Steps between C-alpha positions, in 0.01 A plus 500: 500500500475123507809293542597233260422227761157633557427516127636141457285378794188662343569326159551169678181548700296591180636185311407277802143637500469445122633143529275421792190621310570285192287204505683176384325291237291216646679170531295331234602781263866471587481122422320578167769736400761241572306251292470749205871587516584135484247389233523810278855645541518650153161684501455860601217492745353708787255464782306802608262587789153627432180620663204308355136500649646669807762229560871467452584250223805400313531458121723213394627516154404299197793265429641280233318209371130583559501619858263791539542797720323473825328720767576353841372616837742614774463150653605332179152388381434521122241754424497486113718451196595792282600497141756250373499128504389276223192697403643847562189599675411588862254290696168655582565543879650838473469609144500871603821472700709728264221758500430528869813386686754745632872410478672569823856384469748296313591216734758306299663514154706221364866535387504258199807289440640529145416216281798255465 
């Protein structure tokens, strides 16, 4: 029979392994999140990680006032624009994104401030 101390140590070890395996968001993405939180505090938005054409990409949300959603490489380079923006249409660079990309994970979700 395991003692409480052994079980506790086992749980702590498992949590430490899980935390060490979690990959933090790239620096550019953390900065983009801060920018979005500051500029769009009342919008409910999220950023997700996807696999597209064999690479990890991030989808940044369409935002208020004609800012389209964007697919961005893991290094922060714009790959294409998705729906949203002034025209409401995606550009032609990855028109099949929604059909072929695989969503991997939710990276960030905003916590909108109530409107004053």
